VOLOTI-583458 format. One line per field, with one value per residue (C-alpha): residue number from 0; residue in one letter; z, y, x. Coordinates in pm, 1 decimal. Each point is the difference from the previous one (the first is absolute). Layout:
REM VOLOTI-583458
num	NUM ...
residuo	A ...
w	Z ...
v	Y ...
u	X ...
//
This chain:
REM VOLOTI-583458
num	0 1 2 3 4 5 6 7 8 9 10 11 12 13 14 15 16 17 18 19 20 21 22 23 24 25 26 27 28 29 30 31 32 33 34 35 36 37 38 39 40 41 42 43 44 45 46 47 48 49 50 51 52 53 54 55 56 57 58 59 60 61 62 63 64 65 66 67 68 69 70 71 72 73 74 75 76 77 78 79 80 81 82 83 84 85 86 87 88 89 90 91 92 93 94 95 96 97 98 99 100 101 102 103 104 105 106 107 108 109 110 111 112 113 114 115 116 117 118 119 120 121 122 123 124 125 126 127 128 129 130 131 132 133 134 135 136 137 138 139 140 141 142 143 144 145 146 147 148 149 150 151 152 153 154 155 156 157 158 159 160 161 162 163 164 165 166 167 168 169 170 171 172 173 174 175 176 177 178 179 180 181 182 183 184 185 186 187 188 189 190 191 192 193 194 195 196 197 198 199 200 201 202 203 204 205 206 207 208 209 210 211 212 213 214 215 216 217 218 219 220 221 222 223 224 225 226 227 228 229 230 231 232 233 234 235 236 237 238 239 240 241 242 243 244 245 246 247 248 249 250 251 252 253 254 255 256 257 258 259 260 261 262 263 264 265 266 267 268 269 270 271 272 273 274 275 276 277 278 279 280 281 282 283 284 285 286 287 288 289 290 291 292 293 294 295 296 297 298 299 300 301 302 303 304 305 306 307 308 309 310 311 312 313 314 315 316 317 318 319 320 321 322 323 324 325 326 327 328 329 330 331 332 333 334 335 336 337 338 339 340 341 342 343 344 345 346 347 348 349 350 351 352 353 354 355 356 357 358 359 360 361 362 363 364 365 366 367 368 369 370 371 372 373 374
residuo	X X X X X X X X X X X X X X X X X X X X X X X X X X X X X X X X X X X X X X X X X X X X X X X X X X X X X X X X X X X X X X X X X X X X X X X X X X X X X X X X X X X X X X X X X X X X X X X X X X X X X X X X X X X X X X X X X X X X X X X X X X X X X X X X X X X X X X X X X X X X X X X X X X X X X X X X X X X X X X X X X X X X X X X X X X X X X X X X X X X X X X X X X X X X X X X X X X X X X X X X X X X X X X X X X X X X X X X X X X X X X X X X X X X X X X X X X X X X X X X X X X X X X X X X X X X X X X X X X X X X X X X X X X X X X X X X X X X X X X X X X X X X X X X X X X X X X X X X X X X X X X X X X X X X X X X X X X X X X X X X X X X X X X X X X X X X X X X X X X X X X X X X X X X X X X X X X X X X X X X X X X X X X X X X X X X X X X X
w	509.4 371.7 143.9 374.7 3.1 -228.0 237.9 300.2 -176.6 -45.3 369.6 88.5 -224.5 158.4 344.8 -91.5 -244.6 104.5 -354.8 -29.0 -195.2 -212.8 -138.7 -154.5 -89.0 -209.2 -215.4 -10.8 -126.3 -292.0 -82.2 15.5 -217.2 -269.0 20.4 -26.1 -307.3 -165.7 72.9 -70.6 -278.9 199.9 -181.5 266.9 289.0 283.6 373.5 259.3 345.7 292.1 333.5 284.8 242.3 -218.3 -124.1 -353.4 -333.2 -260.1 -359.0 -167.3 -354.2 -8.1 -238.8 56.6 -45.6 -269.7 -189.2 -336.8 -44.2 -210.1 127.8 92.4 157.9 264.6 -3.1 47.7 -56.7 290.7 -135.0 -10.3 337.4 167.4 -112.2 205.3 287.5 44.4 194.1 -267.7 -109.9 -243.8 101.1 210.6 -74.7 -69.2 126.8 -107.7 232.7 -146.2 148.0 -280.4 95.6 -105.9 141.6 360.7 -96.8 -196.8 286.2 253.4 -216.1 -53.6 369.9 85.1 -259.0 116.9 366.5 -76.3 -220.5 235.7 299.4 -181.0 -94.4 356.9 139.6 -261.6 87.6 368.8 -54.3 -216.6 260.0 279.2 -183.3 -166.0 313.7 -9.5 -335.1 60.1 331.7 132.1 84.3 142.7 -173.9 -32.9 -323.5 -111.5 -321.3 -263.1 -353.8 -336.6 169.9 183.8 378.8 141.5 346.7 254.3 234.5 316.6 84.3 -356.2 -317.8 -221.2 -160.7 -65.5 -299.6 -53.9 -352.1 -70.5 -71.8 349.1 179.0 135.9 -230.8 278.5 209.6 -23.1 112.2 145.6 99.1 353.3 -0.5 177.8 -202.3 -4.1 -331.5 -136.4 -146.8 -332.4 -127.7 -17.4 -300.4 -63.4 -139.3 -77.2 338.1 212.2 90.6 -14.0 174.9 -222.8 240.7 -16.9 190.6 -279.3 -12.3 143.3 205.1 180.5 149.3 63.5 202.9 193.5 111.3 93.3 207.3 178.2 50.2 222.1 -110.9 -357.3 118.2 189.5 -303.8 170.6 -240.4 -364.2 -269.6 -304.0 -240.0 -14.4 -281.3 -15.7 -189.3 149.9 215.9 -13.4 102.7 101.3 33.7 203.4 42.5 320.9 146.9 348.1 32.9 353.4 44.9 339.6 -149.8 -159.1 -301.6 -60.0 362.6 8.0 -303.9 105.8 360.0 309.2 -105.7 -339.2 131.4 -224.8 -329.0 72.2 50.8 -347.2 -152.7 148.2 -155.6 -335.2 26.6 50.6 -265.6 71.3 90.6 -38.5 202.3 -128.8 162.6 -272.5 -70.6 -216.4 -91.7 -306.0 73.9 341.2 -112.1 -292.9 214.4 268.0 -257.9 -112.8 345.7 106.7 -221.6 114.1 -234.7 -58.7 -207.9 -199.4 -307.0 -127.6 -314.7 86.9 -364.9 -80.2 360.6 -7.6 250.9 -26.7 319.4 96.6 240.5 133.3 -230.2 251.3 37.6 -370.1 -16.2 321.5 -134.5 -326.0 157.7 -153.0 -352.5 64.4 267.0 256.0 -238.7 -179.0 325.8 103.3 -330.0 49.4 359.3 -80.0 -351.2 -124.2 -270.5 174.4 -158.2 241.7 -59.3 203.7 134.9 -224.4 -309.3 82.3 32.8 -327.7 -177.4 192.4 52.4 334.1 260.7 215.4 265.8 99.3 228.0 -25.0 179.9 174.8 326.1 -46.6 253.3 -22.9 -126.0 128.8 -217.1 50.7 -55.8 342.5 277.5 282.0 305.8 179.0 313.3
v	-368.4 -77.4 -249.2 17.1 -294.2 185.1 294.6 -227.7 -169.3 341.8 73.8 -331.9 74.2 341.2 -157.7 -294.6 161.0 363.8 100.3 270.2 -65.6 306.5 -166.4 -273.1 216.8 248.0 -283.0 -167.4 317.5 18.1 -370.7 -0.3 312.4 -160.0 -331.7 165.0 202.9 -302.2 -245.2 229.8 215.2 315.6 309.2 249.8 79.3 -245.8 44.2 -277.6 106.4 -222.4 67.0 -221.2 142.2 -126.5 -307.7 122.4 17.3 206.4 84.2 325.6 128.4 377.3 292.7 356.1 276.1 248.6 284.4 -154.9 -375.3 -100.8 -355.4 -162.3 -297.6 223.8 311.0 90.0 328.4 199.0 -43.2 -380.0 -7.4 193.3 -267.1 -244.0 232.1 331.8 162.8 -83.8 276.6 43.5 -192.6 -253.4 -371.4 -199.9 -353.1 -309.7 -298.2 -346.8 -344.2 -251.3 -352.4 -165.1 262.9 -118.6 -323.1 185.8 243.9 -280.7 -162.8 330.1 84.8 -330.8 59.9 356.3 -96.0 -287.7 217.1 299.1 -225.5 -157.7 344.9 121.4 -304.0 42.4 367.7 -88.0 -269.8 231.4 273.7 -244.8 -142.0 312.7 74.9 -352.4 48.1 8.3 -186.3 -353.3 -204.6 -346.9 -219.3 -360.9 -195.5 -89.7 -183.6 -50.4 3.8 9.5 109.5 289.7 7.7 146.9 151.1 86.0 291.7 -62.3 280.9 133.8 -70.0 37.1 -295.2 -0.2 -165.9 -80.1 -93.0 -239.7 302.8 136.3 -327.9 -129.3 -291.8 -205.4 18.3 -223.9 135.0 -211.0 78.3 135.3 130.9 334.0 222.3 358.3 182.9 343.5 173.3 151.9 141.4 -50.0 -125.5 17.3 -313.9 -105.3 -169.8 277.4 140.3 -211.9 85.4 -79.4 -143.6 -98.1 -179.4 43.5 379.7 175.7 214.4 -316.2 -23.6 374.5 -23.8 -302.0 203.1 290.9 -241.1 -161.0 300.8 280.2 234.2 -21.6 64.8 305.5 132.1 -13.9 -270.2 25.1 -264.6 137.3 -286.6 -362.5 -247.5 -367.9 -319.9 -149.1 -306.0 15.7 331.3 354.6 295.2 296.1 329.5 194.9 328.7 153.8 359.6 10.2 -45.1 -157.5 -277.0 -303.6 -73.1 -343.1 -107.1 126.4 -208.0 -314.2 15.3 -166.3 -336.8 52.7 -31.8 271.7 -101.8 -369.8 69.4 155.5 -285.3 -239.2 203.5 -29.5 -376.3 4.7 258.3 139.4 367.8 227.4 320.0 272.9 336.1 261.2 236.3 311.0 -119.8 -225.6 -193.2 -104.6 -52.0 -225.5 -202.9 -49.4 -88.9 -300.8 -157.4 -271.1 14.5 181.3 279.2 109.9 311.9 192.9 213.7 214.2 195.7 285.7 67.9 -350.8 -65.4 -325.8 -163.3 -257.5 -200.3 -219.9 -289.7 -277.6 -299.7 -222.7 251.8 46.5 -252.9 143.3 354.6 -97.2 -242.3 -291.5 95.2 351.7 59.0 184.3 247.7 51.8 93.2 223.6 187.1 50.1 111.4 260.4 95.4 -55.0 -239.1 -237.9 -214.2 -241.6 -139.0 -229.1 132.6 -227.1 94.7 368.8 -40.7 -188.7 272.5 277.7 162.6 162.5 5.7 -273.2 53.5 303.1 -114.7 287.7 -179.3 -292.5 -105.6 255.4 -16.7 68.7 -338.5 -282.7 -304.7 -242.3 -278.0 68.2 -237.9 189.3 -194.9 92.3 -179.5
u	-5255.7 17.3 243.4 39.9 241.5 240.5 27.9 29.8 294.5 163.0 -50.5 162.7 298.6 36.8 10.8 222.1 243.1 -22.2 -99.3 -266.1 -321.7 69.0 313.0 -216.5 -300.5 197.9 132.8 -342.4 -169.4 241.6 -32.6 -381.0 -24.0 215.4 -187.4 -343.7 91.4 158.8 -281.9 -294.5 141.1 -64.3 131.2 -97.6 232.0 -58.5 35.8 7.3 -117.2 102.1 -167.4 130.2 -260.9 -287.6 188.5 -71.8 178.1 -192.4 80.6 -95.7 37.0 9.3 -18.4 109.5 -260.4 106.5 -164.3 80.0 44.0 298.5 48.9 -333.9 176.5 155.0 -221.8 -365.9 -186.2 -135.9 -357.7 27.5 173.5 -283.7 -242.9 201.9 85.2 -181.3 287.9 257.0 236.9 286.8 313.4 -188.7 9.5 -312.6 45.8 -188.4 21.7 40.5 -42.3 62.8 -101.4 324.8 230.7 -31.8 173.7 268.1 53.7 44.5 266.8 179.4 -15.5 168.0 273.5 61.4 24.5 237.5 219.3 9.1 63.4 294.8 131.9 -32.7 177.7 274.5 39.1 8.6 261.8 208.0 -12.5 79.7 300.7 133.7 202.2 148.1 174.7 374.7 -24.3 42.2 -307.6 -44.7 -254.6 -109.4 41.8 -352.2 87.7 268.4 -135.3 179.9 319.8 -165.2 -20.8 -322.9 6.5 -268.6 53.7 -205.7 -240.1 -14.4 -198.1 304.9 173.3 373.1 161.2 366.3 110.1 286.3 221.6 -66.6 69.7 329.3 77.0 156.2 -319.3 -306.3 -336.1 -278.3 -359.4 -7.8 358.0 42.3 232.2 119.2 -34.6 76.8 -308.9 111.2 -328.2 -377.1 -191.9 -374.9 -161.1 -356.8 -7.7 146.3 337.7 314.7 325.1 297.7 256.8 365.6 273.2 256.1 -6.7 306.2 -236.8 -111.1 350.6 5.2 -322.0 125.7 302.1 -226.5 -207.2 296.7 228.6 -138.0 279.1 -133.0 -357.0 124.6 187.5 340.3 118.6 -105.9 -13.6 182.4 -65.3 -113.3 67.1 -88.6 33.6 -310.5 45.5 377.4 155.8 -88.6 233.7 -119.0 185.9 -64.0 115.2 -11.5 -114.8 136.9 376.9 -66.9 -215.4 163.8 -221.5 150.4 -37.1 -358.8 -96.9 184.3 -121.0 140.9 147.0 -163.1 -354.2 -146.4 154.4 -55.0 -369.4 -9.7 199.5 -257.6 -284.5 177.9 36.5 376.7 86.7 348.8 24.6 302.3 -35.0 228.2 60.6 -40.0 289.7 21.9 348.3 -52.4 322.0 -129.6 -359.8 92.2 241.7 -263.5 -266.5 206.2 -36.8 68.3 309.7 314.9 111.1 360.9 -55.3 -257.6 67.3 -286.6 -84.4 -235.6 -88.6 -123.1 -105.7 192.3 230.6 278.8 38.0 294.7 -53.8 228.0 16.9 -174.3 -285.4 -77.6 -283.4 -145.4 12.3 -165.3 -245.6 -183.6 -98.2 131.5 -262.0 215.3 161.0 -331.2 -173.7 290.4 -28.9 -373.8 47.4 265.7 -116.1 358.0 116.6 240.1 270.1 169.2 347.5 221.6 327.3 210.2 -201.1 36.8 379.4 10.6 -199.8 180.4 -337.9 80.2 268.5 -145.5 259.1 -209.8 -285.0 -250.0 -280.8 158.9 -170.5 -275.7 -281.8 -369.6 -113.8 -213.5 -44.8 -282.9 245.5 149.6 -92.8 -168.5 -98.3 -318.5 108.3
//
């Protein structure tokens, strides 16, 4: 079978896509061998020989020359072999070339299928390799469509599509075709149509990466992010720590006149951010985590990893937050169970000596509820 056009198509693919002919031909040999044996009930071993120089694809059935034939489908005696080829010797293969009339049509169809499949696999592998380094990073993309609650994103200059499920979206945001948005790439997923990047704006690591992007001290490793917790669209608490005593971690993250943190708040659509300086002292850390509420005292139980916090009566609702949001986030941030009581309730229950202000006026807190002017 000779098909010059087929080989010219392989040459064109090699030039255009940078994919070698051998990549396709190896797969084609296997596919044609299977197809020939299936369509022509061939029991003998079959070999497909592809010769790009001669633009030829030939099919051979072969038998191995043995001294004693046990399987005539795969073996031939030396005497019979010499009638076909005088120089035949034991161990050689005697090949018989075939050119079935109908197989040219079958081969053409198979060749098209193989090339399409291998091209798709190669493009998928290329996309996977290209995007594997993007997992765990922020990327900017363009919303291409919103379908069944999912947001699909194009990343210019790539062949990879991003998808953001409802769970990974910020509920207070609305996405429209053409919107440019930043997303956090969580992982890659292979589909029948290629590689998809599973993206998120609700993941806590989305906020973490925004801080890394905005705060050079975090990029340099001088300031570290200890933990980030969120109630998406409403409030984030982030704990930070300076590895250099000469660097103010809180000031670095807030920025001059709040420019850095306000940039992040804007990216989050107005979500409030509490920046808390981490402390290895649980009394201080828990008190700071309840920002923006003022704390009078903290009593802890190391065994149960629980804390009882006393706040001024007029700060109780602020400490607890709407629907318990503030205290819930503080508990997640610190990994302590936190029970908040008002000062009057604590006196009534005689829980603690509230006249002792263990953590009153403690520093190391920035609350996103504060008004910072950029002027």
